[in-house]
C-alpha positions, -999 to +999 in steps of 0.1 A: -196-018+548-179+015+539-142+008+538-134+044+547-148+040+582-122+025+605-128+006+637-127+030+666-123+006+695-094-015+709-076-035+698-079-020+664-071+014+678-045+013+706-057+046+722-092+058+727-108+074+696-105+111+695-134+135+689-120+142+654-118+104+646-154+099+657-166+129+637-147+117+606-164+083+609-198+099+613-191+121+582-182+090+562-213+073+573-236+102+563-218+105+530-224+068+523-260+068+533-270+101+516-250+094+485-235+130+487-198+137+492-208+173+500-244+184+503-259+213+483-264+245+503-301+237+508-292+204+524-262+216+545-281+220+578-297+185+578-264+169+566-244+186+594-270+178+620-269+141+610-231+141+613-233+157+648-260+133+660-242+102+647-209+114+663-227+118+696-243+084+694-209+069+684-192+085+714-218+071+738-215+037+722-177+036+726-179+049+761-204+021+771-186-008+755-169-033+777-139-045+756-124-075+775-086-073+775-087-036+763-083-004+783-111+008+805-135+032+788-141+067+801-167+094+796-168+105+759-150+137+750-169+169+754-192+155+782 
């Protein structure tokens, strides 16, 4: 597991994850999987698209989780 990606759900995070936190986690994931800290210009579009898609999926995941004893989830940011 990439140590740079932090848990984005309660109780690890007292408040709901922000859009910036979700995007940062997605970026760390794409960096880890691709092996690139920053893509070359010819890979920028696919790299950025992957970050956006993973951030979207992460927001949906977090919105759908039922964390017992944690705060109720709401619709993901930007929806």
